[in-house]
N, C-alpha and C positions, 0 to 999 in steps of 0.2 A: 502494500498500499504506500509506496512512495513517494506518490502524489498527492496521498492525506495528509496531514502532516499537523500537532498545534505550535498554536504559537498563542503566547501566552495565557496558557488552559482552555481556548479556543479552538475546535479541530477546521481544516480549512481542506477546503479540496483546490489543489493550483495556488492562486493570490486570493480566492476568493472565500470568506467565512461560510461557513456552515450554516449559519445561524440567519445569517440574511438573507442565504436563499429561502430560509423553511417560510422568514418573514417574507419574502417576496412571491414567493410561487406556493405557500401552502405547505402543510404535509397530508396526507405522505407524500412523498418524493423521490423519484430517484435521480440521482447527483453523478455524470460519467466525469470523467477527466480523458479529455482529447492527450495530455501527453502523455498519462498511462500507455491508454492506445499504442500508441506511436512506437513509446519503448519496448512494450512487449513483442510488438511487429519487428523491428527495427533486430531483437536478438538473434531471430530467426535469422533475420537475412544475412547477417554478420557469419553465421556458422555454415552458409549454405552455397555450395557452386551458384555462378550468376546463373546457368541453365534451370534452378529450381524455380518451381513457384510453391507459392505459398498460398492454398486457397482455404480464406476464411470462414467456418462452418457458420451460415448464416442462421441457423438455429439457435446458437447460441444467446445473441440478440442482436434482432433485426431491425432495430431504428435505424431511420434512415439518415441518421446525422454521423451513425457510429458505422455505417454503411460506406457514405461518401469518404469520411476519414484515412477509411483502408483500402479503399478505390484509390483518394491522391497519392497514395503510399505506394501503390503497385502490385496490391492483392488482387490475387483470384477469390472465384467465391465457390464454396461446397453449399450447392441448397438441395433439398429436399420435397420442394412442391413447390406449383406453377403460381403462388403467393408471393415466392423466395423469390421466384426466375424476374417477375414483375416487379418487385423492389432493388432488386441488384442493376435491373435494366432503366431503373428509375432515376439510380445517381449516374446513370454513364458508364455505367462497367462494360468493358473490354471482355464480347463473348464470347472470345477463342479464352479467357482465361477461366470460362465456367465448366465446372462438374458437376453432374445432376446423378445425388445418390437417391436413396430411398428404395423400401420393399414396395412400393405400392403405385408406379409412376402411371398419373390417369393419362387415357388419350388425347385428349386436349392439352396437359401439359407435354406432353413431347412431343406432338405438335408445335407446339411456340418453341420449344428447345430447337428442335432441327431447323425450323425458319430462323431462326437467329444465328445457324452456326455454332453451335456451343462446342467446348474442347471435347466433350467427353460425357457419355451414358457411364454410368457404375452399375453393373448389370447383377443382380442379385436373385434372376431362376432360371430356369427354363425358358418357361411361358413369358418370362420378361423380354428374353428374345426371339422367339417369335412375334408377339407385340411390336416390339420396336422395326422389325426388320418388313411388318406389313403394314406398318403406320410413314415406315421412312418410303416405299415403293410404292403407295398413294402419294406422295408428297413427289417424286421424281430425286429424292437425296438418299444418299446411304450417311448409316448413321457413324459414325466413329463411339467403339463400345472400347469398355474393359468389362473383368466379369471382378466383381467381390469376394474373394475367396473367404471360407471361413476356415483359419490353420487349425482351429481346436484347442486355444491355447485361453489359457487362466490368467487374464489379465490381472488377479487381485483385489477386486474395489467390488462396489457394493450391489448386490446380485443384478439389479434393475437398471443399471447403465454398462453392465458385462455384455459386449456385444460377441464377444468371440467363439465363442465355446458351442459344440454342434446341436447342444439344444436351445441355441437363442435362434430367431427369425430370422435372423439375419445370413447375409450371404451364402454363396453356394457352397456345398461340403467340399474338402479341399480330397478326397477319392474322387469326386464327379467329377472336377474341376479341370482335368486334361479332355474328356471328352466333348464336355462342353465347349471346349475353345475351338475344337477341330467340328463342331456343330455349328457356331458363330461362325467359323473362317467358309464355311463350304454357306453361308445365306448371300445371297446375291446384294441385299441392301448394307447388309454391314459392314464395318471396316474394325479390324478387329488391333487396336493399338496401346493397350497395357494394363496393368493387372493392378488390382486393388485390396486393401485388406483394412479393417479397423478393428480393434479387438475389444474397444469398451473405453470409457470417460472416466475422468479423475485418477488417473493412473500413476505413481508415486514409486515406480518401479520400474525402471528403464529394461530391465530382462525380458519379461514377456517381450517387447518392441523385436527384442534381436531375437528370439526362440523365434518369434513368427516368419521374419525377413529369412533366416535360414529355409524356412520349409517353402516360401514365396520361390526363394531362388532355384530351388533345385525342380520346382515346378515349369519356373522359367527355364532352364536348360532343356526342359523332357518336350517343351511346347518347341523348341527350338531344332529339337531332333524331329519333330512330324513338320518342319516348314514352315514354324508360325514363328514370327520373330517379332520379341514386345517391343516397342519403342520409350515406352514409360514404367514408370511401378510407383504408386499412390499408396504411401505407407499412414493413409488415415491422419486422424488424427489424435486427441485424449490426453496429452500431458495434463499433469493436475497442478492444482495451486493450491498456497498455503491459505486453510481455513483458521485454523487454530494453532495447532501445535507440528502438525503432519512435517518431515525431510522432505523435501521437494527437488528435484533433479533441477538441474539447470540444464538451458537448451542443450549448451555444451557439451555436457554427459550424459544428454539422450542422446543426442546427434553422430556424435563421434563415433562411436561401435558400428553403426548402421551405415554412415558414409563410407569407413573401415570396409565391410562387405562389401559395399557398394564400387569400390577402386576397381576400376578396369573395364567397369563395363560401361557397355554405349547405352546409360536409359536415362531419360530422362527423371527427375525426382518431384514430385509432387508431396505435398501436408498438407492438413486438416484441420487445423486446429484452431480451437472456439475460446472456449473456457479457458486457457492461457491466453490467451491475446484479450481478454473480456473483462474477464470474474473480479480479478483484483481492480479492475478499473474504474468499479462505481460502488454506489452504497445505498442504501433505501432511508430516507429520513421520516423520524415516525416520532410524536408528541405524544406524553403519558396523559391518558384524557383521566384516570384516576386511579388511586392507591386502595388494592381490598387486601387488610393482612387477614390472615387465618389462622387458626391452631394450626393446622400440619402445612400449611403453603402460604406464603405470600403473592400476591396476584399482584402485577403491574397491567394495564388494561391500555392498550396505547393506539393509536385510530389506524395504524396499518395491520395486516389480518394475512391469513393463510390465503385469500384469491388474492392479495398483494404477491406477497412471497411463499409458496406453494411448498419451497424444500424441505424444510424443515419438518411439515406435517407429511409429506408424502415419504421420504429417503429418512427422515430421524435425523438431518443435515444440521451440521453446528456451523452456524456464523458467529463471530464475536460478536457483542454489541456493546458500546460504550455512548458515555455522556458527549452531546456535544459540546458542554462547558462543563469544566469541571468544579463537583461541589466539595466542602469541606467537610459535612458531616460524614457520621460513621455508616459505613455502609452496610446492607443487611442483604439474604437472599431470598432473592425474586425472580417470580413464572411471567415471563415477559409473554404474556399473550392479546391475542384480537378483539373485538367486539361479536366476530363472527359467531353464531349458535351453532357451533359442535366442539366436540370436548378438544379433538383434535388442532385445534386451531391454536398451536402454538409459534414461536419464531424464537424463544429460548428457554432454556427450562435452569434454575439451579446457579442462576447470574447471583454474582456479589454487585451489590451497584446502590452510591448514594442518590434514593431520586425522591422526586416530590411532584405534586399533579402539575401539567405545565412545561416541565422537564422534557428538555428535546434530546432523543436517540439517533445514534447512526449505526443504521447495521450494514456491516461491513460485508467485503468481498462478495456483492450484490449484482456485478456488472454482468454475469452469466443466467442464464435460464432463471431469471429474475421477472420483468415484463413482460418477456415473449411468453409467459407460464402463467399470467395471471387471471383472472377471470371476475367476473359481474356476478357472482354470487351473494346470497343478500341483496340484489341489489345495489351493489356500490359500485360506483364510477371510479373507472381506473385511473391510478394514478398520471399526476405528471410526470416528465422527463424533463432533464435538465443536461446541458454541456456545456463545461468550462474546459475555456482555453485562457490560458494567463489568466489574465484580469477580468475576462469578460466570462459574464453565464446566456447564455442563449436554451430558449424556451424551444424543446427541439419535438414536443409534441406536450398539447394543453393538456390539463386536466378533462377529463370526459363529464358534460354537465348532464343530470337527468333529461334533458333535450335525448341528448346523445346515446342514454341508457334506452328508452323504451321508443323514442320518437319514429321508429321506424316500421311499430308492431300497430295491430291492427285490430279490434273488435270485432265481432259478427255483426254483421247487419239487422 
C-alpha cells in the first residue's frame, strides 16, 4: 500500500487526504491510486522481455478509468465477456492486444471479438472449438486460438479460486489436449496460435507456476512433433498480494524461474495479472453508523456492507481495516459489520480499534474484486468510485441514485 500513507495521523491516497474525499463524495466510497496501478504494471514490464505482453485481467476491476490508465501504459487485456470487451473498446484499447478467456463465450461475444480482430481466443472445451469454427466461417474469418490446458496442479489457494485441478470447470484436461490441438488444426476457420494455462488466484508460492510450465513445455514439444508449432505461451495470472501478513513473492522471484525455463524457445510470452495490478491500489471508505457493545461481542455497524465488498462473506477473506484519522483512546475488540439483513454481513471480525460513531474507516487492499462484485442487495445503491492522481481526485463513477436503482423497472398495467 505504498501510495496510502499517514501524514500527521491522517491517511492519504497519494497527496489527497481520505477524509477530504469522504467529505466530498460521501461514504461508502471506493478510492484508487493511479500511481499504485502504474507502479504495479511497471514491475512486470521491468522483468519481462520486450516482446512479452501483459494482458490485465479486466474482471479484477473493470472501471473505465482503471482500464484507461493501463491502456496508456501499454497493457493488453484479458476479457471474459462481451461486456468486458465493450469496456476495453470504450477506452480505445488495441484490439490486437486482447485475449478472450472464459468457459461460456456467447455467439454474440464471439462475433464481436472476431469483427474486431482480437489477438486470441483461449478455448476451454471441444464444443467451443466447434462453435468458434462455425461462427468464424459464417463471418468469413479465421479465429486465432489457443487451448487453455488444465495441468492438474494444486495452486494451494482457496478452493473457490483454484482453477487448475482436474475437478475444476476450467480448461481442457491435460490428457486430452494433444488430440484437441489436432482437432483444432484440422478445422478450416481456426488458426492455432498458442497455449494457455491459469491455475488459480491469490497464489503466494511460485512453485506451482513452475510445475505447470514444465507440463506445458512437454506438451508443446509433443505438438511440434505433430507439426503444430505454437507462437505464444500464456501463463495466466494469479500472483497474490499482501492482505494481512502473507509472504508474497516479488514479480522478479515469480518470473525468473519461468523465464529460465523458456530461454531459447521462440515463444512470445503472455501474462494475465489482475489482482496483482490493482488489489493494493484501492481502498473502501466507510463511516461508523453506530456502536453496539454486547456481552459476548461488540459490533461496529458501518455504512458499507457485504453488497459493497463481498469477499469477506464469500471467501472469509481478511482485509485490514484502519482508522482514517487516529484516536488516542484505548482500543477494544470489534466486529465490523454492515446494515444488510444477513448474519454473514461482516467486513472484519475481532478487530482491535478505538472507535466512536461517525468515525471514518478505510478497508485496505480493496482494489480487486471489490466494486466489480458489488450488488444492490437490500436495494442499496452502489458506491461512488474515485481515482486519485497526485494531488487531484477524479470522480470516475458517481454514486448510484435511487432513480438509478429502480428507474428502469415497470409495474404491471
